[in-house]
VEXKE-731804 format. One record per residue (C-alpha): residue number from 1; residue in three letters; chain; x, y, z. Coordinates in Angstrom, 2 decimals. Layout:
BEGIN
{node NUM, "ALA", "A", {X, Y, Z}}
...
! end
This chain:
BEGIN
{node 1, "MET", "A", {95.79, 76.72, 113.29}}
{node 2, "VAL", "A", {95.87, 80.49, 112.85}}
{node 3, "ARG", "A", {92.73, 82.09, 111.37}}
{node 4, "ILE", "A", {93.23, 84.71, 108.65}}
{node 5, "LEU", "A", {90.49, 87.31, 109.06}}
{node 6, "PRO", "A", {89.75, 89.30, 105.86}}
{node 7, "GLN", "A", {89.36, 93.05, 105.79}}
{node 8, "THR", "A", {85.70, 94.03, 106.11}}
{node 9, "LYS", "A", {85.84, 97.84, 106.41}}
{node 10, "ALA", "A", {85.10, 99.97, 103.35}}
{node 11, "ALA", "A", {87.84, 102.47, 104.23}}
{node 12, "ALA", "A", {91.10, 102.43, 106.18}}
{node 13, "VAL", "A", {90.89, 104.49, 109.37}}
{node 14, "ASN", "A", {94.64, 104.82, 109.85}}
{node 15, "PRO", "A", {96.41, 103.08, 106.92}}
{node 16, "LEU", "A", {98.98, 100.42, 107.71}}
{node 17, "LYS", "A", {100.19, 99.45, 104.25}}
{node 18, "SER", "A", {102.13, 101.24, 101.54}}
{node 19, "SER", "A", {101.52, 100.46, 97.89}}
{node 20, "GLN", "A", {103.00, 97.91, 95.49}}
{node 21, "PRO", "A", {104.62, 100.58, 93.26}}
{node 22, "LEU", "A", {106.45, 101.95, 96.27}}
{node 23, "GLY", "A", {107.79, 98.47, 97.07}}
{node 24, "ALA", "A", {108.92, 98.00, 93.46}}
{node 25, "ALA", "A", {110.61, 101.41, 93.42}}
{node 26, "LEU", "A", {112.44, 100.52, 96.64}}
{node 27, "ALA", "A", {113.79, 97.38, 94.99}}
{node 28, "PHE", "A", {114.95, 99.36, 91.94}}
{node 29, "LEU", "A", {116.68, 101.80, 94.31}}
{node 30, "GLY", "A", {118.97, 98.92, 95.31}}
{node 31, "ILE", "A", {120.48, 98.75, 91.80}}
{node 32, "ASP", "A", {123.51, 100.85, 90.83}}
{node 33, "GLY", "A", {122.74, 103.59, 88.31}}
{node 34, "ALA", "A", {118.98, 102.99, 88.42}}
{node 35, "MET", "A", {116.02, 105.31, 87.98}}
{node 36, "PRO", "A", {112.57, 104.12, 89.13}}
{node 37, "LEU", "A", {109.76, 105.47, 86.93}}
{node 38, "PHE", "A", {106.12, 105.55, 88.08}}
{node 39, "HIS", "A", {103.74, 105.15, 85.15}}
{node 40, "GLY", "A", {100.84, 107.21, 86.44}}
{node 41, "SER", "A", {99.91, 110.63, 87.73}}
{node 42, "GLN", "A", {102.27, 113.02, 89.50}}
{node 43, "GLY", "A", {100.38, 112.58, 92.77}}
{node 44, "CYS", "A", {101.23, 108.86, 93.02}}
{node 45, "THR", "A", {104.93, 109.61, 92.62}}
{node 46, "SER", "A", {104.92, 112.61, 94.97}}
{node 47, "PHE", "A", {103.35, 110.61, 97.79}}
{node 48, "ALA", "A", {105.88, 107.79, 97.47}}
{node 49, "LEU", "A", {108.76, 110.27, 97.19}}
{node 50, "VAL", "A", {107.72, 112.04, 100.40}}
{node 51, "LEU", "A", {107.63, 108.72, 102.29}}
{node 52, "PHE", "A", {111.05, 107.67, 100.95}}
{node 53, "VAL", "A", {112.70, 110.98, 101.81}}
{node 54, "ARG", "A", {111.18, 111.10, 105.32}}
{node 55, "HIS", "A", {112.21, 107.49, 106.02}}
{node 56, "PHE", "A", {115.74, 107.44, 104.57}}
{node 57, "LYS", "A", {116.58, 111.16, 105.01}}
{node 58, "GLU", "A", {118.27, 110.96, 101.59}}
{node 59, "ALA", "A", {117.84, 112.41, 98.11}}
{node 60, "ILE", "A", {115.74, 109.83, 96.26}}
{node 61, "PRO", "A", {115.81, 109.54, 92.45}}
{node 62, "LEU", "A", {112.21, 108.89, 91.40}}
{node 63, "GLN", "A", {110.42, 110.03, 88.24}}
{node 64, "THR", "A", {106.92, 109.92, 86.75}}
{node 65, "THR", "A", {105.28, 109.72, 83.33}}
{node 66, "ALA", "A", {102.90, 112.46, 84.61}}
{node 67, "MET", "A", {99.71, 111.08, 83.08}}
{node 68, "ASP", "A", {96.99, 113.73, 82.66}}
{node 69, "GLU", "A", {93.27, 113.40, 81.91}}
{node 70, "VAL", "A", {93.72, 113.16, 78.13}}
{node 71, "ALA", "A", {96.49, 110.54, 78.35}}
{node 72, "THR", "A", {94.45, 108.53, 80.84}}
{node 73, "ILE", "A", {91.57, 108.33, 78.35}}
{node 74, "LEU", "A", {93.53, 107.90, 75.12}}
{node 75, "GLY", "A", {96.39, 105.77, 76.47}}
{node 76, "GLY", "A", {99.77, 106.46, 78.03}}
{node 77, "ALA", "A", {102.19, 104.82, 75.57}}
{node 78, "ASP", "A", {103.40, 108.19, 74.27}}
{node 79, "HIS", "A", {103.94, 109.51, 77.79}}
{node 80, "LEU", "A", {105.86, 106.36, 78.69}}
{node 81, "GLU", "A", {108.10, 106.61, 75.63}}
{node 82, "GLU", "A", {108.77, 110.29, 76.20}}
{node 83, "ALA", "A", {109.64, 109.74, 79.86}}
{node 84, "ILE", "A", {112.03, 106.86, 79.09}}
{node 85, "LEU", "A", {113.83, 108.84, 76.36}}
{node 86, "ASN", "A", {114.07, 111.97, 78.54}}
{node 87, "LEU", "A", {115.55, 109.95, 81.40}}
{node 88, "LYS", "A", {118.05, 108.32, 79.04}}
{node 89, "ARG", "A", {119.21, 111.68, 77.66}}
{node 90, "ARG", "A", {119.33, 113.59, 80.95}}
{node 91, "THR", "A", {120.41, 111.07, 83.59}}
{node 92, "LYS", "A", {121.99, 108.26, 81.53}}
{node 93, "PRO", "A", {120.78, 105.47, 83.84}}
{node 94, "LYS", "A", {121.95, 101.89, 83.55}}
{node 95, "LEU", "A", {118.44, 100.70, 84.42}}
{node 96, "ILE", "A", {114.99, 102.29, 84.22}}
{node 97, "GLY", "A", {112.50, 100.46, 86.41}}
{node 98, "VAL", "A", {108.93, 101.09, 85.27}}
{node 99, "CYS", "A", {106.36, 100.67, 88.06}}
{node 100, "THR", "A", {102.73, 100.75, 86.94}}
{node 101, "THR", "A", {100.06, 102.33, 89.15}}
{node 102, "ALA", "A", {96.31, 101.91, 89.61}}
{node 103, "LEU", "A", {95.57, 104.73, 87.17}}
{node 104, "THR", "A", {97.14, 102.97, 84.18}}
{node 105, "GLU", "A", {96.43, 99.40, 85.33}}
{node 106, "THR", "A", {92.70, 100.08, 85.67}}
{node 107, "ARG", "A", {92.61, 101.22, 82.04}}
{node 108, "GLY", "A", {94.13, 97.87, 81.07}}
{node 109, "GLU", "A", {96.95, 99.00, 78.80}}
{node 110, "ASP", "A", {99.44, 96.58, 77.23}}
{node 111, "PHE", "A", {102.54, 97.84, 79.07}}
{node 112, "ALA", "A", {104.75, 94.92, 78.04}}
{node 113, "GLY", "A", {103.85, 95.48, 74.40}}
{node 114, "ASP", "A", {104.39, 99.25, 74.68}}
{node 115, "ILE", "A", {107.85, 98.80, 76.20}}
{node 116, "ALA", "A", {108.79, 96.13, 73.64}}
{node 117, "ASN", "A", {107.86, 98.60, 70.88}}
{node 118, "ILE", "A", {109.87, 101.36, 72.54}}
{node 119, "ARG", "A", {112.91, 99.07, 72.85}}
{node 120, "GLN", "A", {112.67, 98.06, 69.20}}
{node 121, "LYS", "A", {111.96, 101.52, 67.81}}
{node 122, "ARG", "A", {114.52, 103.33, 70.01}}
{node 123, "ALA", "A", {117.19, 100.62, 70.26}}
{node 124, "GLU", "A", {120.00, 102.97, 69.28}}
{node 125, "GLU", "A", {119.03, 105.70, 71.72}}
{node 126, "LEU", "A", {118.50, 103.25, 74.59}}
{node 127, "ALA", "A", {121.77, 101.36, 74.10}}
{node 128, "GLY", "A", {123.42, 100.68, 77.45}}
{node 129, "THR", "A", {120.19, 101.08, 79.45}}
{node 130, "GLU", "A", {117.94, 98.21, 80.55}}
{node 131, "VAL", "A", {114.21, 98.99, 80.74}}
{node 132, "VAL", "A", {112.42, 96.67, 83.19}}
{node 133, "LEU", "A", {108.65, 96.55, 83.73}}
{node 134, "ALA", "A", {106.99, 95.63, 87.04}}
{node 135, "ASN", "A", {103.19, 95.39, 86.97}}
{node 136, "THR", "A", {102.28, 96.84, 90.38}}
{node 137, "PRO", "A", {98.72, 98.18, 90.67}}
{node 138, "ASP", "A", {98.01, 100.07, 93.90}}
{node 139, "PHE", "A", {94.65, 98.38, 94.39}}
{node 140, "GLU", "A", {96.15, 95.04, 95.44}}
{node 141, "GLY", "A", {99.13, 93.81, 97.43}}
{node 142, "ALA", "A", {101.56, 95.98, 99.37}}
{node 143, "ILE", "A", {105.30, 96.65, 99.68}}
{node 144, "GLU", "A", {106.32, 92.98, 99.79}}
{node 145, "GLU", "A", {104.53, 92.09, 96.56}}
{node 146, "GLY", "A", {105.89, 95.16, 94.77}}
{node 147, "TRP", "A", {109.45, 94.43, 95.88}}
{node 148, "ALA", "A", {109.19, 90.77, 94.82}}
{node 149, "LYS", "A", {107.65, 91.65, 91.44}}
{node 150, "ALA", "A", {110.46, 94.10, 90.70}}
{node 151, "VAL", "A", {113.15, 91.53, 91.55}}
{node 152, "THR", "A", {111.34, 88.90, 89.47}}
{node 153, "ALA", "A", {111.12, 91.33, 86.54}}
{node 154, "MET", "A", {114.84, 92.17, 86.75}}
{node 155, "ILE", "A", {115.84, 88.51, 86.77}}
{node 156, "GLY", "A", {113.45, 87.70, 83.92}}
{node 157, "ARG", "A", {114.65, 90.59, 81.77}}
{node 158, "ILE", "A", {118.39, 90.79, 82.54}}
{node 159, "THR", "A", {119.72, 87.43, 83.80}}
{node 160, "ARG", "A", {121.40, 85.35, 81.11}}
{node 161, "PRO", "A", {119.39, 82.10, 80.79}}
{node 162, "GLY", "A", {120.76, 78.59, 80.51}}
{node 163, "GLU", "A", {123.04, 76.34, 82.56}}
{node 164, "GLN", "A", {126.40, 78.04, 83.08}}
{node 165, "ALA", "A", {129.71, 77.21, 84.69}}
{node 166, "ARG", "A", {129.24, 77.71, 88.44}}
{node 167, "GLN", "A", {131.65, 79.71, 90.57}}
{node 168, "SER", "A", {132.00, 77.63, 93.75}}
{node 169, "LYS", "A", {132.48, 80.67, 96.00}}
{node 170, "LYS", "A", {129.71, 82.83, 94.52}}
{node 171, "ILE", "A", {126.45, 83.04, 96.49}}
{node 172, "ALA", "A", {123.38, 84.90, 95.23}}
{node 173, "ILE", "A", {121.25, 86.44, 97.99}}
{node 174, "LEU", "A", {117.67, 87.66, 97.46}}
{node 175, "PRO", "A", {116.78, 89.66, 100.61}}
{node 176, "GLY", "A", {113.22, 90.50, 101.62}}
{node 177, "SER", "A", {111.88, 94.03, 101.72}}
{node 178, "ASN", "A", {111.78, 93.95, 105.53}}
{node 179, "LEU", "A", {115.58, 93.78, 105.83}}
{node 180, "THR", "A", {117.24, 97.07, 106.72}}
{node 181, "VAL", "A", {120.46, 98.53, 105.33}}
{node 182, "ALA", "A", {122.23, 97.23, 108.45}}
{node 183, "ASP", "A", {120.73, 93.75, 108.00}}
{node 184, "ILE", "A", {122.00, 93.48, 104.43}}
{node 185, "GLU", "A", {125.45, 94.78, 105.35}}
{node 186, "HIS", "A", {125.63, 92.24, 108.17}}
{node 187, "LEU", "A", {124.52, 89.45, 105.81}}
{node 188, "ARG", "A", {127.32, 90.36, 103.42}}
{node 189, "ASP", "A", {129.91, 90.42, 106.21}}
{node 190, "MET", "A", {128.73, 87.04, 107.50}}
{node 191, "VAL", "A", {128.94, 85.41, 104.05}}
{node 192, "GLU", "A", {132.37, 86.93, 103.37}}
{node 193, "SER", "A", {133.67, 85.67, 106.73}}
{node 194, "PHE", "A", {133.37, 82.14, 105.28}}
{node 195, "GLY", "A", {135.45, 83.08, 102.24}}
{node 196, "LEU", "A", {132.40, 83.29, 99.97}}
{node 197, "GLU", "A", {131.48, 86.05, 97.50}}
{node 198, "PRO", "A", {127.89, 87.33, 97.94}}
{node 199, "VAL", "A", {125.88, 88.98, 95.16}}
{node 200, "ILE", "A", {122.86, 90.65, 96.77}}
{node 201, "VAL", "A", {119.84, 91.57, 94.60}}
{node 202, "PRO", "A", {118.72, 94.21, 95.35}}
{node 203, "ASP", "A", {121.32, 95.79, 97.63}}
{node 204, "VAL", "A", {119.95, 98.92, 99.30}}
{node 205, "SER", "A", {122.91, 98.85, 101.70}}
{node 206, "GLY", "A", {125.06, 100.13, 98.85}}
{node 207, "SER", "A", {122.68, 102.87, 97.68}}
{node 208, "LEU", "A", {120.73, 104.00, 100.77}}
{node 209, "ASP", "A", {123.35, 103.64, 103.51}}
{node 210, "GLY", "A", {123.63, 107.34, 104.30}}
{node 211, "THR", "A", {126.86, 108.09, 102.48}}
{node 212, "VAL", "A", {127.32, 111.41, 100.68}}
{node 213, "PRO", "A", {128.85, 111.25, 97.17}}
{node 214, "ASP", "A", {131.64, 113.64, 96.25}}
{node 215, "ARG", "A", {129.61, 114.86, 93.26}}
{node 216, "TRP", "A", {125.96, 115.21, 92.30}}
{node 217, "VAL", "A", {124.58, 111.91, 91.01}}
{node 218, "THR", "A", {121.23, 111.93, 89.20}}
{node 219, "THR", "A", {120.58, 108.18, 89.59}}
{node 220, "THR", "A", {121.20, 105.74, 92.42}}
{node 221, "TYR", "A", {124.84, 105.19, 93.27}}
{node 222, "GLY", "A", {126.07, 101.96, 94.81}}
{node 223, "GLY", "A", {124.05, 98.78, 95.04}}
{node 224, "THR", "A", {123.92, 95.77, 92.73}}
{node 225, "SER", "A", {125.27, 96.29, 89.23}}
{node 226, "VAL", "A", {123.27, 95.33, 86.14}}
{node 227, "GLU", "A", {126.16, 93.05, 85.17}}
{node 228, "ASP", "A", {125.88, 91.20, 88.50}}
{node 229, "ILE", "A", {122.20, 90.53, 87.77}}
{node 230, "ARG", "A", {123.09, 89.32, 84.28}}
{node 231, "GLU", "A", {125.57, 86.78, 85.68}}
{node 232, "LEU", "A", {123.41, 85.41, 88.52}}
{node 233, "GLY", "A", {123.38, 82.04, 86.75}}
{node 234, "THR", "A", {127.04, 81.48, 87.67}}
{node 235, "ALA", "A", {126.25, 81.37, 91.41}}
{node 236, "GLU", "A", {126.77, 78.13, 93.31}}
{node 237, "ARG", "A", {123.58, 78.64, 95.32}}
{node 238, "CYS", "A", {120.87, 81.20, 95.93}}
{node 239, "ILE", "A", {119.88, 82.12, 99.49}}
{node 240, "VAL", "A", {116.40, 83.62, 99.84}}
{node 241, "VAL", "A", {115.21, 85.63, 102.85}}
{node 242, "GLY", "A", {111.43, 85.87, 103.18}}
{node 243, "GLU", "A", {108.53, 83.88, 101.74}}
{node 244, "HIS", "A", {107.66, 86.70, 99.32}}
{node 245, "MET", "A", {111.03, 86.14, 97.59}}
{node 246, "ARG", "A", {110.17, 82.55, 96.64}}
{node 247, "ARG", "A", {108.85, 83.56, 93.20}}
{node 248, "PRO", "A", {112.04, 85.32, 91.98}}
{node 249, "ALA", "A", {114.11, 82.40, 93.35}}
{node 250, "GLU", "A", {111.96, 79.91, 91.42}}
{node 251, "LEU", "A", {112.35, 81.98, 88.25}}
{node 252, "LEU", "A", {116.14, 82.09, 88.67}}
{node 253, "HIS", "A", {116.15, 78.32, 89.16}}
{node 254, "ARG", "A", {114.05, 77.76, 86.01}}
{node 255, "LEU", "A", {116.23, 80.07, 83.93}}
{node 256, "THR", "A", {119.67, 78.94, 85.12}}
{node 257, "GLY", "A", {119.30, 75.87, 87.32}}
{node 258, "VAL", "A", {120.80, 77.61, 90.38}}
{node 259, "PRO", "A", {119.45, 75.81, 93.49}}
{node 260, "TYR", "A", {117.95, 77.92, 96.26}}
{node 261, "THR", "A", {117.37, 77.71, 100.00}}
{node 262, "ILE", "A", {114.62, 79.76, 101.66}}
{node 263, "PHE", "A", {114.89, 81.26, 105.14}}
{node 264, "GLN", "A", {111.52, 82.61, 106.21}}
{node 265, "SER", "A", {113.26, 84.55, 108.97}}
{node 266, "LEU", "A", {116.87, 85.10, 110.05}}
{node 267, "THR", "A", {115.94, 86.37, 113.51}}
{node 268, "GLY", "A", {116.42, 84.04, 116.46}}
{node 269, "LEU", "A", {119.04, 81.53, 117.56}}
{node 270, "LYS", "A", {117.63, 78.59, 115.58}}
{node 271, "ALA", "A", {117.35, 80.50, 112.29}}
{node 272, "ALA", "A", {120.83, 81.98, 112.66}}
{node 273, "ASP", "A", {122.30, 78.55, 113.42}}
{node 274, "ARG", "A", {120.70, 77.13, 110.26}}
{node 275, "PHE", "A", {122.08, 79.99, 108.15}}
{node 276, "VAL", "A", {125.60, 79.66, 109.57}}
{node 277, "SER", "A", {125.53, 75.88, 109.12}}
{node 278, "LEU", "A", {124.57, 76.32, 105.45}}
{node 279, "LEU", "A", {127.45, 78.75, 104.85}}
{node 280, "SER", "A", {129.86, 76.34, 106.52}}
{node 281, "ALA", "A", {128.60, 73.46, 104.36}}
{node 282, "ILE", "A", {128.85, 75.47, 101.11}}
{node 283, "SER", "A", {132.31, 76.86, 101.85}}
{node 284, "GLY", "A", {133.73, 73.77, 103.57}}
{node 285, "ALA", "A", {135.19, 76.13, 106.19}}
{node 286, "PRO", "A", {134.71, 76.00, 109.97}}
{node 287, "VAL", "A", {132.62, 78.68, 111.67}}
{node 288, "PRO", "A", {134.90, 81.69, 112.36}}
{node 289, "ALA", "A", {135.76, 82.54, 115.97}}
{node 290, "GLY", "A", {134.04, 85.94, 115.68}}
{node 291, "VAL", "A", {130.76, 84.32, 114.68}}
{node 292, "ARG", "A", {130.99, 81.86, 117.57}}
{node 293, "ARG", "A", {131.60, 84.78, 119.94}}
{node 294, "ARG", "A", {128.48, 86.61, 118.71}}
{node 295, "ARG", "A", {126.48, 83.42, 119.21}}
{node 296, "ALA", "A", {127.70, 83.21, 122.81}}
{node 297, "GLN", "A", {126.68, 86.85, 123.31}}
{node 298, "LEU", "A", {123.20, 86.04, 122.03}}
{node 299, "GLN", "A", {122.92, 83.11, 124.42}}
{node 300, "ASP", "A", {123.77, 85.41, 127.32}}
{node 301, "ALA", "A", {121.26, 88.01, 126.06}}
{node 302, "LEU", "A", {118.57, 85.30, 125.93}}
{node 303, "LEU", "A", {119.25, 84.47, 129.57}}
{node 304, "ASP", "A", {119.33, 88.10, 130.66}}
{node 305, "GLY", "A", {116.33, 89.20, 128.64}}
{node 306, "HIS", "A", {113.75, 86.47, 129.06}}
{node 307, "PHE", "A", {112.73, 87.80, 132.51}}
{node 308, "HIS", "A", {111.41, 90.94, 130.83}}
{node 309, "PHE", "A", {109.53, 89.11, 128.04}}
{node 310, "GLY", "A", {107.78, 86.33, 129.97}}
{node 311, "GLY", "A", {103.99, 86.69, 129.91}}
{node 312, "LYS", "A", {104.02, 90.05, 128.12}}
{node 313, "LYS", "A", {101.27, 90.72, 125.56}}
{node 314, "ILE", "A", {102.49, 92.07, 122.23}}
{node 315, "ALA", "A", {100.40, 93.70, 119.48}}
{node 316, "ILE", "A", {102.06, 93.75, 116.04}}
{node 317, "ALA", "A", {101.05, 95.36, 112.74}}
{node 318, "ALA", "A", {103.40, 94.72, 109.82}}
{node 319, "GLU", "A", {103.84, 93.23, 106.34}}
{node 320, "PRO", "A", {103.36, 89.40, 106.35}}
{node 321, "ASP", "A", {107.03, 88.34, 106.42}}
{node 322, "GLN", "A", {107.96, 90.95, 108.99}}
{node 323, "LEU", "A", {104.93, 89.97, 111.08}}
{node 324, "TYR", "A", {106.14, 86.35, 111.03}}
{node 325, "GLN", "A", {109.72, 87.42, 111.83}}
{node 326, "LEU", "A", {108.70, 89.49, 114.87}}
{node 327, "ALA", "A", {105.93, 87.22, 116.15}}
{node 328, "THR", "A", {108.20, 84.15, 116.20}}
{node 329, "PHE", "A", {110.87, 86.22, 117.96}}
{node 330, "PHE", "A", {108.50, 87.38, 120.72}}
{node 331, "VAL", "A", {106.89, 83.96, 121.23}}
{node 332, "GLY", "A", {110.36, 82.39, 121.38}}
{node 333, "MET", "A", {111.17, 84.79, 124.21}}
{node 334, "GLY", "A", {108.07, 83.78, 126.20}}
{node 335, "SER", "A", {105.67, 86.54, 125.18}}
{node 336, "GLU", "A", {102.14, 86.20, 123.81}}
{node 337, "ILE", "A", {100.85, 87.74, 120.57}}
{node 338, "ALA", "A", {97.72, 89.57, 121.70}}
{node 339, "ALA", "A", {97.01, 91.10, 118.29}}
{node 340, "ALA", "A", {98.42, 90.50, 114.81}}
{node 341, "VAL", "A", {97.44, 92.82, 111.95}}
{node 342, "THR", "A", {98.85, 92.67, 108.43}}
{node 343, "THR", "A", {98.48, 94.39, 105.06}}
{node 344, "THR", "A", {97.39, 91.61, 102.71}}
{node 345, "ASN", "A", {96.30, 87.97, 102.76}}
{node 346, "MET", "A", {98.34, 87.05, 99.66}}
{node 347, "SER", "A", {101.22, 85.41, 101.58}}
{node 348, "LYS", "A", {101.25, 81.80, 102.76}}
{node 349, "ILE", "A", {103.56, 82.75, 105.63}}
{node 350, "LEU", "A", {100.51, 84.07, 107.52}}
{node 351, "GLU", "A", {99.48, 80.47, 108.18}}
{node 352, "LYS", "A", {102.64, 80.04, 110.27}}
{node 353, "VAL", "A", {102.31, 83.17, 112.42}}
{node 354, "PRO", "A", {102.16, 82.03, 116.09}}
{node 355, "ALA", "A", {98.89, 83.79, 116.95}}
{node 356, "ASP", "A", {95.25, 82.76, 117.30}}
{node 357, "SER", "A", {94.27, 84.98, 114.39}}
{node 358, "VAL", "A", {95.74, 87.47, 111.93}}
{node 359, "GLN", "A", {93.58, 90.43, 110.93}}
{node 360, "VAL", "A", {94.06, 91.92, 107.46}}
{node 361, "GLY", "A", {93.45, 95.57, 108.16}}
{node 362, "ASP", "A", {94.80, 98.91, 109.28}}
{node 363, "LEU", "A", {96.13, 100.63, 112.38}}
{node 364, "GLY", "A", {92.57, 101.25, 113.55}}
{node 365, "ASP", "A", {92.26, 97.46, 113.88}}
{node 366, "LEU", "A", {95.55, 97.38, 115.80}}
{node 367, "GLU", "A", {94.23, 99.98, 118.22}}
{node 368, "ALA", "A", {90.99, 98.05, 118.73}}
{node 369, "LEU", "A", {92.65, 94.65, 119.14}}
{node 370, "GLY", "A", {95.73, 95.84, 121.03}}
{node 371, "ALA", "A", {94.00, 97.36, 124.05}}
{node 372, "GLY", "A", {95.56, 95.84, 127.15}}
{node 373, "ALA", "A", {98.80, 94.87, 125.43}}
{node 374, "ASP", "A", {102.18, 95.67, 126.98}}
{node 375, "LEU", "A", {103.81, 96.76, 123.71}}
{node 376, "LEU", "A", {102.73, 97.93, 120.26}}
{node 377, "VAL", "A", {105.04, 97.06, 117.37}}
{node 378, "THR", "A", {104.57, 98.84, 114.04}}
{node 379, "HIS", "A", {105.85, 101.79, 112.00}}
{node 380, "SER", "A", {105.65, 105.50, 112.83}}
{node 381, "HIS", "A", {101.98, 105.84, 111.88}}
{node 382, "GLY", "A", {101.18, 103.73, 114.96}}
{node 383, "ARG", "A", {102.20, 106.50, 117.35}}
{node 384, "GLN", "A", {98.62, 107.81, 117.63}}
{node 385, "ALA", "A", {97.29, 104.38, 118.62}}
{node 386, "ALA", "A", {100.07, 104.01, 121.20}}
{node 387, "GLN", "A", {99.22, 107.44, 122.63}}
{node 388, "HIS", "A", {95.49, 106.72, 122.79}}
{node 389, "LEU", "A", {96.04, 103.38, 124.54}}
{node 390, "GLY", "A", {98.89, 104.54, 126.78}}
{node 391, "ILE", "A", {101.09, 101.68, 125.52}}
{node 392, "PRO", "A", {104.76, 102.05, 124.48}}
{node 393, "LEU", "A", {105.55, 101.80, 120.76}}
{node 394, "MET", "A", {108.46, 99.94, 119.17}}
{node 395, "ARG", "A", {108.99, 101.28, 115.65}}
{node 396, "VAL", "A", {109.70, 98.74, 112.89}}
{node 397, "GLY", "A", {109.18, 98.53, 109.14}}
{node 398, "PHE", "A", {108.34, 101.34, 106.72}}
{node 399, "PRO", "A", {107.97, 104.26, 107.15}}
{node 400, "ILE", "A", {109.83, 105.42, 110.25}}
{node 401, "PHE", "A", {110.05, 109.20, 109.97}}
{node 402, "ASP", "A", {110.09, 110.42, 113.57}}
{node 403, "ARG", "A", {113.32, 108.70, 114.61}}
{node 404, "LEU", "A", {116.84, 108.82, 113.17}}
{node 405, "GLY", "A", {118.85, 105.76, 112.17}}
{node 406, "SER", "A", {116.03, 103.31, 111.49}}
{node 407, "GLN", "A", {117.91, 101.87, 108.50}}
{node 408, "HIS", "A", {120.93, 101.17, 110.67}}
{node 409, "LYS", "A", {118.94, 99.04, 113.12}}
{node 410, "LEU", "A", {120.12, 95.43, 113.02}}
{node 411, "THR", "A", {117.48, 92.68, 113.36}}
{node 412, "VAL", "A", {118.97, 89.48, 111.88}}
{node 413, "LEU", "A", {121.38, 86.69, 112.85}}
{node 414, "TYR", "A", {123.08, 86.52, 116.25}}
{node 415, "GLN", "A", {123.94, 90.18, 116.63}}
{node 416, "GLY", "A", {120.61, 91.49, 115.35}}
{node 417, "THR", "A", {118.60, 89.17, 117.61}}
{node 418, "ARG", "A", {120.75, 90.25, 120.56}}
{node 419, "ASP", "A", {120.09, 93.92, 119.77}}
{node 420, "LEU", "A", {116.33, 93.29, 119.46}}
{node 421, "ILE", "A", {116.27, 91.64, 122.89}}
{node 422, "PHE", "A", {117.99, 94.64, 124.46}}
{node 423, "GLU", "A", {115.77, 97.17, 122.67}}
{node 424, "VAL", "A", {112.52, 95.50, 123.70}}
{node 425, "ALA", "A", {113.66, 94.81, 127.28}}
{node 426, "ASN", "A", {114.71, 98.45, 127.69}}
{node 427, "ILE", "A", {111.37, 99.74, 126.38}}
{node 428, "LEU", "A", {109.48, 97.45, 128.76}}
{node 429, "GLN", "A", {111.68, 98.44, 131.71}}
{node 430, "ALA", "A", {111.29, 102.15, 130.95}}
{node 431, "ASN", "A", {107.51, 101.79, 130.91}}
{node 432, "ARG", "A", {107.11, 99.55, 133.94}}
{node 433, "HIS", "A", {104.24, 100.66, 136.17}}
{node 434, "ALA", "A", {104.72, 100.57, 139.95}}
{node 435, "PRO", "A", {102.22, 98.20, 141.59}}
{node 436, "THR", "A", {99.38, 99.85, 143.54}}
{node 437, "PRO", "A", {98.29, 98.69, 147.01}}
{node 438, "GLU", "A", {95.15, 97.27, 145.41}}
{node 439, "ALA", "A", {97.20, 95.20, 142.96}}
{node 440, "LEU", "A", {99.37, 93.82, 145.76}}
{node 441, "ASP", "A", {96.37, 93.11, 148.04}}
{node 442, "PRO", "A", {93.22, 92.55, 145.98}}
{node 443, "PHE", "A", {91.23, 91.86, 149.21}}
{node 444, "ARG", "A", {92.01, 95.26, 150.77}}
{node 445, "HIS", "A", {88.63, 96.81, 149.93}}
{node 446, "ARG", "A", {86.56, 93.69, 149.44}}
{node 447, "GLU", "A", {82.84, 93.63, 150.23}}
{node 448, "ILE", "A", {82.02, 91.50, 153.31}}
{node 449, "PRO", "A", {78.58, 89.85, 153.24}}
{node 450, "ASP", "A", {76.21, 90.94, 156.07}}
{node 451, "GLU", "A", {75.88, 87.42, 157.50}}
{node 452, "LEU", "A", {79.68, 87.06, 157.81}}
{node 453, "ARG", "A", {79.96, 90.52, 159.40}}
{node 454, "SER", "A", {77.25, 89.75, 162.03}}
{node 455, "SER", "A", {78.77, 86.36, 162.93}}
{node 456, "SER", "A", {82.16, 87.98, 163.36}}
{node 457, "LEU", "A", {80.72, 90.63, 165.72}}
{node 458, "ALA", "A", {78.92, 87.92, 167.73}}
{node 459, "ARG", "A", {82.21, 86.10, 168.33}}
{node 460, "HIS", "A", {83.80, 89.24, 169.72}}
! end
């Protein structure tokens, strides 16, 4: 059984994780007409904004309550109310997603009560705008927890409760934070190929897919509509991707009775087969010819690629669900997980990671544990470790700021698994070291004991 090793260092040497508020803001960015609002200082928001812009290469709508020293001591309810009303007047958002930070959480304010008062007192001014609160202190958790808390908060606040008439073709999908824009687009295409109608919450593929609007838009554009979230209870089934999305799925089930199915990963032949079989069972339709063709392509890629994976040592640093997704992929291809580092020990999925141990830590831990590996797998901040160790780096996760097109990288189902195989095999081939004479003949310069040397001379 895998051992989960807690973090023991007092400070991160090279940070691996990003904060909960950032994860919550990313989820809110997948809603049409949304404006994420950080309840904290300007510095918290600026740091997250820089990471978002560098990763997505897009204009990111993100605002702050700009708490100062006085507000931090006396309370930030006035700042919160002023920020919400200003956003309503200036940007007219359909949703304002409030993400708390360590500054306000440490003070222990009653955010839910403050927002309830604001809603009641300013009901007329806020008409047509949902205000959703996600409690996301920086001092615990990471992106996955923030993303899941935001989705849970949206379902709890917006979704109409109670058993409702189900639409037999409507499928709710709750994707994990580790899925890229391309992954979510591909999920939608796959579901639609069975004649089903997917509602994806949140849908960053509609809002962060690199399109340029024909006019200046102050909020997010594209993504899941607030009305779609409100009517989630009419879905026939909910499909959940990632263990960290279990909580919002359970809440949706309690509120509306919609049954859910969890996929802890959609990467790999077995996981993709299970997903396709579920869609076929729900729709009552046979698997389309195009899907069968992509499966055949993956089978061929598995045959072609396994020669390059066999026996290779892989060092991975990622959020828990992404760590599980990638580790199971590599082990399935015949590789060995030499080092596994993650951001938090709050996820049960860590117990299923196919490694001897999982270290909760930073990229300094990855560098220490990954010496001797054939490949490092983490985000762009791992480039220094890869350079120090002389090991190639495969960039995954968030942030990736020194490469273009990271959001259009496909990693799920048949096509995504095929593309991963090719990407990894090509990196390993490009960094193959030619064998030295010593490696080919380890006895070339061996020491010969004196007694053996003298007996050999005597024979001659």
